C-alpha positions, 0 to 999 in steps of 0.5 A: 795654158802650158808655157813650160816649153817656151824659153823666152820670158817675154814671149811666155808673158805675152801668151799668158796674158792673152790666155788670161784675157780670153778666159771666162771671168771668175765668179764672185764669192758668195756673200756669206762665205769667208775668205779663208773658208777652205783653210785647214782649221787649227785645233785648240790646245788643251791647257797643260799640253805641250805644243811639240 
């Protein structure tokens, strides 16, 4: 759904909505998967070490 060349906001919204309606529904997340599972994990800082 490339709407870069459509200048009119209302027209663009209409096309996007139609494409969203036509698209296949997204699969549900598996029961054991955390919501932020793809996020980069922050490493624990060692005591006495500066952050920056």
